C-alpha positions in Angstrom: 0.0 0.0 0.0 1.4 3.4 -0.8 2.5 5.6 2.0 0.0 8.4 1.3 -3.0 6.1 1.3 -1.7 4.5 4.5 -1.3 7.9 6.2 -4.8 8.9 5.1 -6.4 5.7 6.4 -4.5 6.2 9.7 -5.8 9.7 9.9 -9.3 8.6 9.2 -9.1 5.9 11.9 -7.8 8.5 14.4 -10.6 11.0 13.4 -13.3 8.4 14.0 -11.8 7.2 17.3 -10.6 10.5 18.7 -12.1 13.3 16.6 -10.3 16.2 18.3 -6.9 14.6 17.8 -7.8 13.9 14.2 -8.9 17.5 13.6 -5.7 18.7 15.3 -3.6 16.6 12.8 -5.6 17.8 9.8 -5.1 21.4 10.9 -1.3 20.7 11.5 -1.0 19.9 7.8 -1.3 23.7 7.1 -2.8 23.1 3.7 -3.4 26.3 1.7 -6.9 27.4 0.9 -6.6 26.6 -2.9 -5.9 22.9 -2.0 -9.0 23.0 0.3 -11.1 24.4 -2.5 -9.8 21.8 -4.9 -10.6 19.1 -2.4 -14.1 20.6 -1.8 -14.7 20.3 -5.6 -13.5 16.7 -5.6 -15.7 15.8 -2.6 -18.7 17.4 -4.3 -18.1 15.3 -7.4 -17.6 12.0 -5.5 -20.6 12.7 -3.3 -22.7 13.3 -6.4 -21.5 10.0 -8.0 -22.4 8.1 -4.9 -25.8 9.9 -4.6 -26.7 9.1 -8.2 -25.5 5.5 -7.8 -27.6 5.2 -4.6 -30.6 6.7 -6.5 -30.2 4.2 -9.3 -30.5 1.4 -6.7 -33.8 2.6 -5.4 -37.2 1.1 -6.4 -39.0 2.7 -9.4 -41.6 4.5 -7.3 -38.8 6.2 -5.3 -36.9 7.1 -8.5 -40.0 8.6 -10.0 -40.8 10.7 -6.9 -37.3 12.2 -6.8 -36.6 12.2 -10.6 -36.9 16.0 -11.0 -34.8 16.8 -8.0 -31.9 14.6 -9.0 -32.3 14.7 -12.8 -29.1 16.7 -13.4 -25.7 15.5 -12.0 -24.2 18.9 -12.8 -26.9 20.6 -10.7 -26.3 18.1 -7.9 -22.5 18.9 -8.0 -23.2 22.6 -7.8 -25.7 22.1 -4.9 -23.2 19.8 -3.0 -20.4 22.3 -3.5 -22.7 25.2 -2.5 -23.8 23.4 0.7 -20.2 22.6 1.7 -19.0 26.1 1.0 -21.9 27.4 3.1 -20.9 25.0 5.9 -17.3 26.3 5.8 -18.5 29.9 6.1 -20.9 29.1 8.9 -18.3 27.0 10.8 -15.7 29.8 10.5 -17.8 32.9 11.0 -20.2 31.7 13.7 -17.3 30.1 15.6 -15.3 33.4 15.5 -18.4 35.3 16.5 -18.7 33.1 19.6 -15.0 33.8 20.5 -13.2 31.0 18.6 -9.9 31.5 16.9 -10.0 29.1 13.9 -8.9 30.3 10.5 -11.0 30.1 7.3 -8.4 27.8 5.6 -8.6 25.4 8.6 -12.4 25.5 8.6 -12.3 24.7 4.9 -10.0 21.7 5.2 -11.9 20.3 8.3 -15.3 20.5 6.5 -13.8 18.8 3.5 -12.1 16.1 5.7 -15.5 15.5 7.3 -17.1 15.1 3.9 -14.4 12.6 2.9 -15.0 10.6 6.1 -18.7 10.6 5.4 -18.1 9.5 1.8 -16.3 6.4 3.1 -19.3 5.6 5.3 -21.6 6.2 2.3 -19.7 3.5 0.4 -20.2 1.1 3.3 -23.9 2.1 3.4 -24.3 1.3 -0.4 -22.5 -2.0 0.0 -24.7 -3.0 2.9 -27.8 -1.9 0.9 -27.1 -4.5 -1.8 -26.8 -7.3 0.9 -29.1 -6.3 3.8 -31.3 -3.2 3.4 -32.2 -3.2 7.1 -28.5 -3.1 8.0 -28.1 -0.3 5.6 -30.8 1.7 7.3 -29.0 1.2 10.7 -25.7 2.3 9.1 -27.5 5.4 7.7 -28.8 6.3 11.2 -25.4 5.7 12.7 -23.8 7.9 10.0 -26.1 10.8 10.9 -25.2 10.5 14.6 -21.5 10.2 13.6 -21.8 13.4 11.5 -23.0 15.4 14.4 -20.4 13.9 16.7 -17.5 14.6 14.3 -18.7 18.1 13.3 -19.1 19.1 17.0 -15.6 17.8 17.8 -14.0 19.4 14.7 -15.6 22.8 15.5 -14.5 22.6 19.1 -10.9 21.8 18.1 -10.9 24.4 15.4 -12.0 27.2 17.6 -10.6 26.1 20.9 -14.0 25.5 22.6 -14.0 23.3 25.6 -17.7 22.4 25.9 -18.9 19.9 23.3 -22.4 20.2 24.6 -22.5 23.9 23.9 -20.9 23.4 20.5 -23.6 20.8 19.6 -26.3 23.2 20.7 -24.8 25.8 18.5 -24.6 23.4 15.5 -28.2 22.4 15.9 -29.4 26.0 16.4 -27.4 27.1 13.3 -28.8 24.3 11.2 -32.4 25.1 12.3 -31.9 28.8 11.4 -30.3 27.9 8.1 -33.1 25.5 7.1 -35.8 28.0 8.1 -34.0 30.7 6.2 -33.6 28.5 3.1 -37.3 27.5 3.3 -38.3 31.1 3.6 -36.1 32.1 0.7 -37.3 29.3 -1.6 -41.0 29.6 -0.8 -41.7 32.2 -3.5 -39.7 30.2 -6.1 -41.4 26.8 -5.2 -44.8 28.3 -4.9 -45.4 27.1 -1.3 
C-alpha cells in the first residue's frame, strides 16, 4: 500500500476514534486554501457520484418521486459544493463570533475532511444496501449521529472551545436557522 494512502487511512481511523486529535492533525498539515477548494470540488463530485448510484439502486416509485430533484448530475454537484461552501463559512464565522480562533483555511479543510469521512461511510452504506437493506438503514442512522459527533468535535478543536455540549447546541441552532431561512427564501420560487 502506498504511504500516502496508509497515512490517510490512519488519519481517518484517528478522526473516527478521537475526533479532536484527528482534527488537530488535519489542521497541522497547514494546507493552503486553494488545496482546500480543490478538495471541496472533488468531494462534491464524489458525493454526487455516490448519490446518483444510490438513487439508481432505489425502487422505481422512489426514483419517479425524486426524478426531477436529481435529474441533473451537474446541478447536484453545484448544490453539493454550495452546501459545503456554506458550511465552511458558517463554521468559520459563527465560531469566530462566539469567541473562537479558527482560521478560514482550517475550517475549509476540516469541512472537506469531514465530507471525505462521510463518503467512506456512504460507500459502506451502499455495499450494505445491496446485501441487507435493514442493516443499511441502521448504518444510515449511525452515519447521521456520527456526522453530528464529528462536526461538533471538529468545530470545538478548530475554535478552541471546551464544551462539546454547547458546540452541539450551536450546531443544531445554526442548522435550524439555516433550514428555516432557506425554506423562507425558496417559498416564493417553489410556490409554497
